[in-house]
N, C-alpha and C positions, 0 to 999 in steps of 0.2 A: 369820600362821597362824590356822587355824580354832580356835575355842574347844573345849576338851575337854568334849564333851557326849555322854553315852552314848545319849541319846534321838535324836540327830540321825543320820539314815540318809543316807549319801551314796552314790549309785549308782556302780558301778565305771566305767560309761561314760556319757557325756552322752546326754540324751534325744534320739532321732532320730525322724523321720517313718517310720512303718511302710511307707509306700508311696513310690515314687520314689527317686531317687538323691540325690546331694549337691547338685544344682543347685537353684536357686530354683524354687518352684512356678510353673506356667504356667496360662493359661486352659484349655488342653487337659486338664491334670491335674485342675483343678477341675471341668470338665465331665464327666470320666470318673468322679469320685467322687460328685458331687452332681447330675449331670444338666446338660443344656444351659441356657444363660442363667442359671445359678445365681448368677453374679457380680452380677446386678442385684438380688438380695435380694427385698424385698417388692414391687419394681416389675416382677418377672419376668412375671407373668401379664398385666399391663397392656401391657407392651412387646410380648409375643407377640401379643396381641389386635390391637394397632395394626398390627403387621407383617402379620398375616393380612388386615386390612381393606385395606391398601395393595395386597396381592397380589390380592385379590378385585376390586379396581377396574380391574385391567389386563385389557383385551380380548386375545383371542388374536392379533389383528393387531399390537397394540402390543407384546405379549410377543415375537413373532417379529422385529419391527423392532429391539427392544433387543438381542436375541441376535445379529442380523446386524451391529449396530454394534460389539458386542464390545469386547475389549481388545487385539485384534491376533492375529497368527498364533501358533499353539502353545498356545492356551488349551484346545482340545478334547483335544489329546494329553496335556496336563498333567492334565486332569480324568480321562482314562482311566487314566493311570498311577497316579493317586492312588486310583482306585476298585479297581485290581487289587492294590495293596499292602495287606497287612493292617494294620489300625489298631486300637489299643486304645481309641480314643475313639469312643463311639457317635455316629452321624451325627445332625445336627440336622434334625428334621422339623418343618415348619410345616403344620399342618392347615388346609386351605382349603375343605374341603367342609362348611362349617357349614350347618345348616338355615336357609334364608332365610325370613324372615317374609313373610307375604302383604301386609303393609303396604308402601306405596310407598317410605317413607323408612327402612325398617329396614336395619340393617347386619348383616353375618354375625356371628353370636354362637355361642358354644359353651356348652353347659350347665355345663361345669366352670369357665368364666371369668366374671368379673364383668360386669355389664351395661355397655353403652357409656354414658359420661357424657352425660346429657341436654343438649340444646341449651338455651341460656338462654330462659326463658319470654318469650313475646311480650308487649309492653306491652298492658294492657287499657285502652282509651280510655273516657273519659266523654263521651258524645254531648251536644253543646249544641244539640239539636233545638229548634225546627224549622230552625235554621241548619245548613248543611252544614259543620260544624266539630267537631273532637274535641279533648278536653283530656287531656293525658298527664301523669302524675306519675312522679317518679323516686325510687327508694330506698324505705326503710322509712317508714311513716307515723309512726313513733315517734321517729325521729332527724332532727334539723334539719340542713340543709346549712350553715348559719352561725348564730352566736349574736348577730350584729350586723347592722345594715342592709346589704343587698347593694347595691353601687353599679354594678357592671359585670360583663360576662361575655364571655369570649373562647374560642370553640371551637377546638381544635387536634387534629391527627391525625385528620381526618375525623370530628370530633365525638365521638371515643371518650374524650377528656379535655376537661373544661370548666374553664377557669381562672375563678375567681370572686373578684372584688375586693370587699371589704367593709370596714367600719369597724374590724375587728379585724386585718386584714392581707390575705393572699392564700391562697386554698384551691384545691384541685383536686377535681372531682367525677369519680370513676372510674366510667364507664358500664358497663364490663365487668370487674369485679373478679375476680381469680384467687385460688384457695385450694388449698394443698397438703393432700391427704388421703391415707389409706392406699391408695386406689384410683387415685391419680394427681392430675393437675392438674384441678381443677374450675373452669370459667369460667362465671360467672353473668352475667346480663343487666341491663338498666336497671332492672328491678324491684328489684334488690338493689344499686343504685348506692350507692357510699360516698363521702362527702366527707372529705377530710383537709386539715388546716391545714398550709400550707407554711411561712409565716413570720408573725410577729406583730411589732408595733412600728411598722410603716409601713402607713398606709391606702392602698389602691389605689382611685382614683376612676374612672379611665378606662383602657381598653386598646384599641389599634387597631393592626392590622398595616399597616406602611408598605410593606414589600416582603417577598415570600416566593418562594422557589425550591425546587422539589422534583423530583428525578429519579426518584422511586419507590424509591430505595435510600438507606438511611441516614436520618439526622435531617434534616428540612427546614431550610434556611438562610433567614434573613430578619432583619428589624428590626421591633421592636414599640415603638410610641410609648405611653408610660404617664404618667399624672398621679398622683403619689404625694405623701404628706405624713405628718407624724408623727401618732401617735394622740393622742387626747384626754388619756390618762393621762400622757403624756410631757410635754405642755406645757399644764398646767392653768392656769397664771397668765397665759399670753400665747397669742395666736393663732399656730399654727404656719404655716410657709411651705410652700405646695404648689409643687412643681417638676415640670417636664417632663423626662422622661428617655427615652433610646433604649436598649432592652434587646436583647440578642442572642436571637433566637427559639430557636435551638438550645439555648442555656443554659436558657431557661425550660422548654423541653420536657424537657431532662435533669433539671431540678429537679422537675418534675411527676412524672416516672417514678420518681425517687428517693423522693419522698414516698409514692407508691403502693406501692412495693416494701418500704419500711421501715415495716412495720406496728408500731405501738406506740412508735415513736420520737417524741421531742419536736420540735415545730416550731422553726424557726430564730428566734432572738430578735435582730432587727436593732437593737434598742436597745443591745445589748451591743457591736455593731460600732462604735457611736458613743460608747462609754463614754469619759468624759473630754473629749468634744468637744461643742461647741454645735451642735445640729442646724441652726440657722439660719445658722451661719457656717462650714459645711463648705467646704473649699477646692474651687473649681470648676476645670474645665479651661479653660485660656486659649486663645483663638483670636482672630486679628485680624479686623478689619472687622466686618460684621454677619451673617456666615454662621452659621446655626444648626447645620447638619449637614454640616460640611466633612468629617467623618470617617465619614459613613454607609457609604461603600463599604468602608472597613476594618472597621467593626463587623460588617457583614454577611458579609464574606469570611472573617473569623476563625472558626475552628472553636471549639466550646465547650470549656471546660477539662475534659478527660476523663482525664488521666493525671498522675502526679506529675512535677514539673519542678523544676529548680534555681531558686534565687532569681533568678539573672541572666536566665533565660529568661522568668520572670514579668515582670521589669522591661521587657524588650524587647516582650513581648506587650501590656502595658498601654500602653506609650508608642506602640505602633503604632496605637492608636485615633486619635490626633491627631498626624499627622506634623509639624504646624506649631506644636505646643505649645512654649511658652517655658519651661515648668517643667523642672526637672532630672529625670533618670531616677529618682532616689530619691524625689522628691516625687510623680511621676506614678504610682508604684507604690501610693501610698496615697490617691489622689484619688477612687477609686470606693468608698471605705468599707472596704477590706480592712484588717484589723488589721496593725500594723507589728510585724514580728518580725525579729530579727537573723539574718543568714545562718547563724550557728552554731547557733541554736535551731531552725531549720527543717530537719526531716528529711523523708524521703519519706513516712513514715506520717503525719506532721502535715499534709502537703499533702493526702493522701487524706482525712483526717478533715475538712479544711476545704473540700473540694470543693463541698458544698452551699452554703456561705457564699460561695464564690467565684462560683458560678453566680448566686446571688441579687444579687451586687454587680457583675455583668458588664454594666455600663451606662455611658452617657455622658450627662452633663447637657446640655440644650439651651441653657442660659443661658451665653452667651459673656461674656468679660471686657469690661466697659464697656457691655453692652447693658442695656436697660431692664428686662429680665426677671431681671437678676442678683439683685436683692433684692426683687422683686415676688412676691406670692403669686398663683398662677394659679387662677382659679375653675373654668374648664373650657376646652375647646378644641373646634374643629370642623374636620374635614378634608374637602376637596373635591377630587375627581379629575375631570378633564375627561371628558365622555362619549365613549365610543369610544376612549379613550386606554388601551390595554392595556400599553404600554411604560412605561419609567421616566420620571419627571418629569411635568410638566404638572399640578401640584397646588398648591392653596392651603391655607394653614393660618391659621385665625383663633383667636387666643388672647385670652381675656377676663380682665381683672383687675378690681379694685374700681372703677376710674374710667377705664379705657382698654380699647380693643380694638386689638390689634396684628395686622396682616395680613402674612403671609409668603408668598412665592411660590417654587416650585421650577420653573424653566423646563423645557421639554421637553428630554429628554436629559440632565438634571442631577439630582443628588440633594440638593443643598444648598439650604436655604430661606434666602431673603434678605428682610429687612424692606423692604416697599414703602410701607406706609401705617400711620398711627397715628391712631385716632379717640378723642377725649375724650368720655366719657359722664357727664353730671352725675348720672345715676341708675345704679345697679348693674344690669348685664344679668343676666337669668335664663337665657337661651338664645340661641344664634345658629344660623341655618340659611342655607345658600347657596341662593338661588332665582334663577330667570331672570325679569327684569322687562321689561315692554314700555315702550318710550320713545315710544309714540304720544302720551301726554300728558306733555310735558316739565315737570318740576318746576322752578319758579323758584328762582334762587339769588341771594344778595346777600352783600356783605361782612359784614353784621351777622349773617346766618344761619349762615354757615360761617366760623369764625375759624381760619385756618391759622396754625400757629406758624412760627417761623423755619426749622424743618426741612422745612417744606412737606409734612408727612405727617399732620397732626392736624386734626381738625374737630370743632366743637361740633354736637351734635344738636339741631336745632330743626325744628319743623313749618313747612311752606311752604304758601302758598295754592295751590289747584289751579285749573286752567283746564279746566273740563269742556266738551267739545265733541263733539257727535254729528252734526254736519253733514257736513263734508268727510271723506273717507276718507284717512287718513294711513297710510303704510306702517309696519309695526311692526318694530322692530329689538330683539331680545332682548338685554338687558344683564345681566351677572351682578351680583347685589346681595346684601346681607346683610339677612336678616329677623331683627331684634333684638327680643326680648321682654323687657320690664321688668316691674315689679311689677304694674301694671294698664294698661300701655301697650305698644304695638308700633310699630316704625318700620322703614322701608326705607332702607338706605344703598347708593347706587349706587357701585360700585367705580371705574368709569371716571372719573367727574368728582366723586365725593364728595358728590353731591346727596343730601339727606335729606328724609324726609317721614313723617308719621304715618299709620298704617294704621287704617282703620275698616271694619267689615263692613257689608254691605248690610242696611238695616233694612226688612224686609218690611212693617212696619206703616206706615211713612211713605214709603219708596221715594224716587223721584227728586225729588218736590216738596219734601220736607223737606231734601234735600241742596242744591238750588239756591236755596232761600229764604234761606240764610245769606249775608251779605255777606262780601266778602274781608277787610274790616277786622275783623269779629268773629272770623273764622276765625284770622287772624293773632294777635289778642289772646289768644284762648283757647289756641292752640297754644304760644305762648311761655310762658304761665303753666304749662302742662302739662309742657313739656320741662324747665323749670328746677325742677320739683318743687312749685310752689305750687298746682297744680290738683288734687293728689291729696286734699287735705283736703275738697274739695267733691264730688268725684265718687266714687261707689261702684259701679264697673262690674265685670263678671266678669273673670276672669284669662285671658290668652291662653296658648296652648300652642304648641309649634313646629309649623309647617305640614308637610304630608306630600305628597310627589310620587307620583302614580299613573302607572305605565307600562301603557298599554292597547294591545291589538291594534287598530291604526287601521283603520276601515272604508274601503273603496275610494272611497266618495263624499265622505268628509270626513276627509282625512288629518290635519287640524289637531287631531283628537281623540286623537292618539297619546299625549299627556301631559295631565295635569290636576293641580291642587293641591287639597288639603283644608286649609282654614283653620278654626280652632276658637277660639271664645271662650265661656267658660262652658259652658252645656249645648247650644250650637248649633254645628253644623259645616256648612260650605258647600263644595260642589264648584265651583271657579272655573276660568277658562281658564288655559292655559299659552301663553305667558309670563304672569306675574302682572300684570294691568293696574294702572296707577297710580291710576286712578279706581275703585278696588275698591268703594267704598261706593255708587257710582252704578250699578253693573252687577248685574242680578239673577243669582244663581248658577244653575248647571245643576240642582242638587238641594240640598235642605236636610235636615238630620238633627237630631233633637232627642233628647238623651240623658236618662236618668232622673236622673243625677247628673253634676256637672262632672268630666270625665275629666282625668287628669294627663298622659296621653300617648295618641296614637292611631297605629295601624298599619293597613295595608291589604294585601289579597291579591286577586289576579285568578285565578280558578279556572274550570274547565270540567267539565261533566258531560254525558253523553249525553242527548239528548232522549227524552221518554217515548214518542214514536212510533217510536223506534229508528233514526231517520235524522238524521245530523248531531249537533251538540253545542250546548249552551247555555253561554255564558260569563256569569259573574256577578262582582260586586265585593263583597268582604267588608270591612267596617270594624270593627276591633276596638278597643274603648276600655278602658283600664285606669284604675282609680280606687279610691276608698275602699270602695266597695260590691262590689268584685270585678271581673269581666270582663263586658262587654256587647258584643253583636255585632249589626250590622245588615247586611243583605244585599239587593242589588238586581241586576237583570240589566243587562248592559252596553248592551243595545238601548234601554233607557229613557233612557240618557244622550245618545244620538245622535238621539232623536226630536225633531221640531220641536214646539214648544209650541203647543197649540191648545185646543179646548174639551174634549178628552178628559181624563178624570181621571188624574192622575199615579199611577204604580205605587207602591203602599205597600210599604215595605221589610219583609223578614222579620226579626223581632226575636228575640233570645235573650239570656239573662242567667244568669250562674252566680256564686254566692257561694262563693268558695273558702275562706272562714273568716277573712278579714281583708283588709287593704289590699293592692292589687296594683300592680305597676309594670312598665314595658317595659324589656327588657334588650337584645335583639339579634334580628336576622333570620337564620335559618339552620336547619339540621337537616332530616332526613327520617325522623323516628321513626314515621311512619305506615306505613313499609315494613317487611317482614320483614328481619331482619339475619342470614340464614343464612351468607352468604359472609364476614361479619365475624367470626363466632365459631365456625363449624363448616362441615361439608360439607352441601350441599343435595342433595336427591334429583335423579335424572337428569331427571325431567320438568320440575322447576322450573328446572334449569340450562339445558335446551334452550329453554324458554320465554323465559328471560331473555336468552340469547345471541341468539336470533332477533330479538327486539324491539330489542335494542341495536344489532345490525348494520344494522337498517333505518334508523337515524338517523345523520345526518351529525354530525361533532363540534360544529358550531355549533348544530344543532338540539338535540343532547343537552344542551349547556350551557344553552341558553335554557329547555329544559323543566325541567331540574333547578332552575334559579333560580326559575322560576315556581312550582314545587311546594315551595319552602322554607316552613318554618313560622316561628313566632315564639316566642322565649324570653321568659319573664317571671318575676317574683318575687312571692311572697306572704308576708305576715307572719302566721304562725299563732298566735304567742304573744309574750310579752315577750322571750324569747331563742330564738325559733324562726322562722327565715327559710328559705324553700324556693325552689327553681327548678322551674318547670313549663314545658310546651311546648304550643302550640296549632298545629294543622295537620291535614292529611288531610281526610277526609270521612266521614260516616256512611252514605253511599249505597253499595250493593253494586256499583254499576256505575260507580264513579268512574274517570276516566281514569288516575288515579295508580296503579291496580292493573294496568295493562296490561303492565308489565314490572317486574322486581324487581332490586334490587342484590344 
């Protein structure tokens, strides 16, 4: 019973809605009381405006075509009956006769509605004149992209998201961040790019896409090869082991999208996933033989974890990564670092909360049971795909450890990497690059120079005497080799026969006479002391950096110039022939470049611009050097490389330098940020769309791919401060008549 309270007034009848009957309210009732589209609340004006824009974009022909397509017979009769019948609901009217602005890109607006959300602002480049190259910065100049040294970068989803590996973990740079406001969704551009930390506790040193498949719908599927290791705070007393892993590309994309959408959320702490476990002794997935990626097909075909599942389904999914695994189902469930929970404690909501962690641990270790990589710390790796091989397989993987180089091969048509050779290096390698080497000058081999172990796959690196011959013409056979850079030495390892030799650059001061004056005995004596480490105490030479291959448009009269190499030591860079000759120190280079400071990495671009006379185009080569003093660019025309040497003075390169505020480094080749990004973030005006479509239709698919690859830019990093590391991009041109502006994406 209700308490006896005289002040409590109880109505005789329950409160009822003054309008309508006893049924639940409908959208029609709401529209009759508060007007059409009132159910959208504060989004009402924005939705009506977008509907009006869509209606205004329809031409009369398109409108009639849609009406003719219709929904079948009886639609018109139904509409007439509905119009004849009286209705209490006022009809919904969409005003489409908005005053059109005289500007070409204006959209229909109404004075009573809010303005159309502006398109993201175009990046404002910094011209590196007189070189035809521009510098682009992303995001706010006050916010760093990472607070630790940046190690690698992997663009995904057409460069709209950039995965950044650094010493603190893994981050994502959102190039088009979205923000919900009272006026709707506001999408900003690269000028407002935001970096968000995805996980911490595991350092990401390298990221490479092994395979990727995209149909244009849904999340792309693929496999990403990554080199990860524990952070310095986790293993202060001992050196952590770096390991190679295969991640699911779809899981990484989902993880990046989650990090972008969850603003203000804390990043994943992967140290907690290994709580109570020794990082260096985590259980590995067992596989027989020497196959590294036996389960690559399963890893790629599995969709990312995107919905709650029962514990049994998770067990089957994890075990499907390796169908030949010897471990039990229960142990395979925890082998990728996912925390162990009893089935009773796992609920559907727990699985949803753990989705980011499951995405982050959706990988397979490359180290198989019993392999030499099982307990070895990987320093770096280098992946090589055979030229012209667009299908699966046909790849080589070189993995460097402290004293070994392991070479794995994936034959054509297969995804599994198998160990084919192992090289012993008395010195720790700094970098490895796959190059094509000419066998015109065969390098001598002896049992003392190359000591093969019982496995028949290892070799000691020693320098060999060279037999320099310029008399008879010997046919050149290119052989795939490894260009290995040590602390102050560089060597070539021919993969076919394991022949090794030290690399020296052509000395323009001494030339050929100084090379031939040395006897074979002195060369052998010096090389053996150098390769076993005793020669470093006496020689103080400049440091080598990895060579770079140049892909050139081959002239009709000299097709051999379609490829060249750039070898660099210290402040000097030489453009040398392709394949790389064995007697490199005896052959004068095509061109020599001198840098203001020793670069740490060099990249190159081949570009074209119209001639000043207005007929034809001029192709030129850009060399971009990254170093402690910023970015330095040298530019020469391609015609100067094919000219025969004579008494005419060599063309002087165009030089340019930019101090970005700190040390710089090379990250990756890619991106087209010199182009407008209308179709990425919004609608372009009709003139630009017609221009773009007409130019795209004129190109064949192969021509379009080649053109887009030729116009790719270069990603790099710069250290602005103690805890301030940024990503920048080099590309485009500062000329108004650049060919890259002929069509737009």
